[in-house]
GUBA-204303 format. One record per residue (C-alpha): residue in one letter; x, y, z. Coordinates in steps of 0.001 Angstrom, whole numbers, padded with zeros to 6 digits, always signed. Example, Ala and Ser with C-alpha at 12.3 -4.5 7.8 and 13.67 -1.06 7.14 Angstrom:
<lodos>
A+012300-004500+007800;S+013670-001060+007140;
</lodos>
This chain:
<lodos>
M+232756-044493-022014;T+230685-042167-024200;W+232674-039538-026042;L+231249-036197-026731;S+232021-034175-029864;D+233800-030833-029665;G+230472-029082-030536;A+228623-030895-027708;V+231360-029981-025224;A+231208-026339-026311;R+227415-026210-025845;L+227721-027755-022362;R+230351-025188-021435;A+228262-022402-022720;A+225221-023685-020753;G+227333-024090-017619;G+228409-020486-017577;A+226541-017339-016670;P+222934-017346-017934;D+221988-015295-020978;L+219250-012868-019769;S+218655-011224-023104;G+214924-011126-023817;T+214172-010717-020156;K+213749-007649-017896;Y+216829-008589-015849;R+220468-007597-016022;L+222982-010015-014562;L+225269-008693-011779;E+226978-011722-010280;G+226790-015304-009114;V+225510-015849-005482;A+225108-019586-004745;R+224669-022983-006241;G+222227-025611-004971;G+221242-029164-005837;M+219375-028262-009072;G+219751-024523-009509;A+222181-021606-009405;V+221302-018367-007773;Y+222396-015067-009464;L+222096-011505-008274;A+220370-009477-011042;E+218687-006050-011513;D+215124-005711-012525;I+215673-002963-015157;H+211945-001956-015134;L+211691-001396-011312;G+215420-000622-010634;R+215689-003196-007790;R+217977-006005-007111;V+216545-009526-007171;A+217854-013163-006923;L+217348-015364-009977;K+217274-019112-009394;V+218088-020710-012697;L+217875-024499-013435;D+221460-025634-013591;L+221498-029425-014194;P+220938-031723-017217;D+217185-032189-017468;P+216287-034157-020546;G+212887-035198-019238;G+211868-031817-017846;E+211390-033130-014432;L+213731-030560-012711;A+212049-027760-014577;R+208684-028888-013160;R+210287-029024-009719;L+211778-025586-009897;M+208314-024228-010987;Q+206671-026111-008140;E+209080-024424-005736;A+208157-020985-007200;R+204414-021848-006778;V+205063-022909-003220;L+206751-019596-002398;A+203947-017629-004203;R+201510-019397-001757;L+203579-018641+001298;E+203248-014850+001845;H+204873-014477+005229;P+207539-012166+006539;G+209768-015180+007402;I+209600-016787+003947;V+211424-015295+000885;P+208781-013851-001613;V+208799-014792-005262;H+208351-012034-007803;D+208351-013631-011237;V+208901-016807-013263;G+210151-017185-016854;A+212413-019040-019322;L+215799-018056-020765;A+216524-018133-024491;D+218183-021598-024147;G+214981-022944-022616;R+216134-023034-018984;V+213414-021909-016554;F+214012-019515-013686;Y+212189-017645-011061;A+212958-014297-009453;M+212798-013771-005740;K+213708-011088-003104;F+217477-010787-002759;V+218203-011609+000882;E+221193-009851+002378;G+222631-011343+005676;L+224146-014535+006899;R+223132-018190+007060;L+222079-019289+010509;D+225185-021340+010997;Q+227404-018340+010178;H+225249-016048+012356;L+225669-018220+015504;A+228892-016629+016548;R+227060-013200+016721;M+224545-014476+019232;A+226250-014736+022658;S+223209-015319+024812;L+220920-018365+024827;P+217698-016215+025254;E+218715-014360+021989;R+219157-017583+020169;L+215933-019057+021451;R+213964-015959+020449;L+215395-016312+016990;F+214363-019859+016969;G+210857-018796+017727;K+210806-016769+014486;I+211854-019803+012504;C+209030-021769+014013;E+206550-019134+013146;A+207414-019252+009462;V+207292-023103+009376;A+204028-023137+011169;F+202684-020745+008605;A+203679-023070+005868;H+202214-026116+007636;A+198924-024122+007908;R+198957-023843+004104;G+199509-027584+003750;I+203238-027407+002828;L+206192-029225+004430;H+209676-027919+003895;R+211529-031245+004308;D+214991-029707+004299;L+215151-027460+007276;K+218692-026846+008345;P+220957-023863+009355;E+222141-023433+005857;N+218627-022721+004570;I+217855-020062+007202;M+219023-016583+006641;V+219372-013860+009253;G+219349-010270+008033;P+221247-007288+009481;F+218259-006214+011496;G+217474-009632+012927;E+214946-010611+010349;V+214835-014375+009757;L+213928-015997+006402;V+213347-019621+005680;M+214889-020485+002253;D+215120-023227-000292;W+211765-024793-000682;G+212929-027095-003538;L+212094-030278-001570;A+208730-029072-000229;K+205995-031679+000008;I+202386-030645-000745;L+199897-032177+001644;G+196258-032879+000550;D+194795-032045-002777;A+197124-029442-004334;Q+197593-030609-007949;D+197520-027120-009183;L+201027-026727-007713;R+202290-029825-009525;S+201208-028917-012944;P+203927-028988-015730;A+205754-025746-016487;T+204919-025829-020234;Q+203283-022371-019967;I+206721-020721-019533;S+209135-023125-021150;A+210113-021880-024590;A+212026-025070-025315;P+213188-028164-023482;P+215942-027147-021006;A+219464-027522-022338;P+222027-029716-020621;M+224233-027676-018214;L+227526-028062-016320;S+228154-026691-012866;G+230633-023883-012908;G+231011-020100-012590;R+231775-017990-009544;A+228775-018942-007453;T+229304-021038-004270;R+227247-024047-003178;E+223804-023171-001827;G+223408-026241+000354;S+220330-028249-000832;T+220857-031928-001269;A+218297-032500-004043;S+220657-034194-006460;T+219380-035452-009769;G+216468-035392-012087;A+215604-038859-010951;D+214808-037464-007468;A+211873-035520-008856;A+210398-038444-010465;E+210897-040782-007511;T+209606-038465-004781;A+206452-040288-004466;H+208088-043738-004607;G+210418-043788-001648;A+213341-041584-002699;V+215355-040186+000241;L+215398-036401-000039;G+216755-034166+002674;T+219977-033569+004778;P+221506-036216+007175;G+221435-035148+010654;Y+218341-032975+010170;M+216030-035553+008506;A+213455-037240+010617;P+213887-041043+010691;E+210951-041812+008592;Q+212053-039364+006036;A+215553-040917+006038;R+213868-044345+005402;G+212080-042969+002353;E+208591-043362+003934;V+207152-040421+002015;S+203535-041447+002661;R+204107-041054+006448;L+205564-037513+006321;D+203579-034816+008011;E+204228-031746+010051;R+206162-033688+012648;A+208905-034415+010105;D+209670-030683+010057;V+209376-030542+013848;Y+212228-033065+014054;S+214367-030856+011850;L+213443-027905+014034;G+214555-029898+017061;A+217924-030535+015378;I+218287-026805+014778;L+217324-026030+018305;K+219997-028445+019473;L+222626-026542+017540;L+221368-023171+018933;A+221299-024465+022594;G+224876-025595+022530;P+226549-028479+024395;S+225535-027455+027926;V+221914-027149+028310;S+219431-027413+031318;R+217397-030437+031822;P+214051-028709+030716;L+215632-027491+027458;A+217193-030838+026751;A+213832-032464+027274;I+212284-030097+024740;I+214999-031046+022201;A+214554-034695+022932;K+210724-034548+022485;A+211089-032615+019146;M+213521-035212+017885;A+211781-038382+019137;A+212336-041396+016919;E+208657-041965+016278;P+206397-039090+015111;G+203913-039766+017780;G+206458-038955+020483;R+207202-035431+019080;Y+205318-032188+019357;A+202345-032295+017063;S+203233-028991+015510;A+205744-026253+015163;E+203416-023980+017284;E+203619-026489+020124;L+207318-026712+020018;A+207671-022838+019950;A+205261-022544+022805;D+207301-024965+025060;V+210461-022886+024141;T+208670-019627+025077;R+207614-021075+028360;Y+211168-022098+029069;L+212298-018483+028179;D+209649-017127+030648;G+210735-019323+033472;L+207473-021387+033345;P+207208-025174+033491;V+207532-026859+030065;A+205370-029718+028778;A+208245-031829+027835;Y+209798-031975+031316;P+208006-033159+034528;E+209996-031338+037154;S+210368-032395+040776;I+209254-030305+043703;F+212798-029058+044413;E+213295-028181+040722;R+209984-026298+040754;A+211089-024422+043866;G+214393-023541+042218;R+212718-022432+039090;L+210351-020180+040948;L+213250-018716+042965;A+215146-018024+039774;R+212116-016436+038173;H+211279-014228+041111;R+214827-013623+042189;V+214411-009870+042729;A+211219-010259+044870;V+212831-013029+046977;M+215889-010989+047563;L+213674-008033+048676;V+211719-010259+051085;L+214861-011839+052465;S+216461-008411+052938;Y+213444-007198+054777;I+213457-010221+057139;V+217122-009846+057817;I+216810-006168+058481;R+213779-006711+060823;A+215664-009414+062614;L+218675-007061+063154;I+216415-004323+064517;L+214717-006698+066901;V+218116-008016+068130;F+219411-004343+068566;L+216329-003224+070436;G+216372-006335+072566;R+219700-005277+073865;
</lodos>
């Protein structure tokens, strides 16, 4: 066992408390959440007079790997300018050397908390379409999320949907500019920190500084139950858009509930296929099949029988069918009456 001096313990306690924002343009308001490598605080931008969320590195980081990861997350967000992705406003370093970035402060509920407010399946599926749109936009920019789950999706008071926590994002292709060290903004090596304060856990499963260094060498990063099998096996080189499609399928399964129709169950099964080749090729394809289901159209994932097709058409055109049947019945009654 290694014993720490009283001075070392005091420094750790100081670092683990609320961040010192002196020298920045932000005024600390309160703690909001705590994630795998960073704590999120509500702060006020004193120059613009608006509230922002500050994500501050909050784990021991002697090698600076977590600082680089936090800055990569900020660069990822800066690249993803989409209504369904939280925007980043600023990056910087505190007086103690810890790096941070400022982003839009999102008010609302996590998707898992918001579920109880969505009584109807169509409402849930339309919300799922918004999630897919944001993820598809990120994929078009060559970025995988790798930790899609209800806890990382926020739903605002007006139904707006934001995909959060891009700390485990994987960059596809040649994007070394997003992986560059954060030395430009780091005033000093980040100080060791302890978890603490009033903030609650944010939900990311990125755990230690070793994760950042091992990402390219088979480390398992993500959340069990929402990770694609190849991601859970640490097969980093195999990951592509279909890994996020698997996670979206798991989210859709939660939104659909325990009792689902065969076509919707087939959509979920295709999105969550064990092998990437059996899944939808993109988030757009998954969203398109869900939209077809909502519109009462045949879905690509489910080859329906002739009786199921007839039943679907009857359900889709129920009003027209009822009008035609009513007309036939009335005509028959008239003929019977006149025949007498």
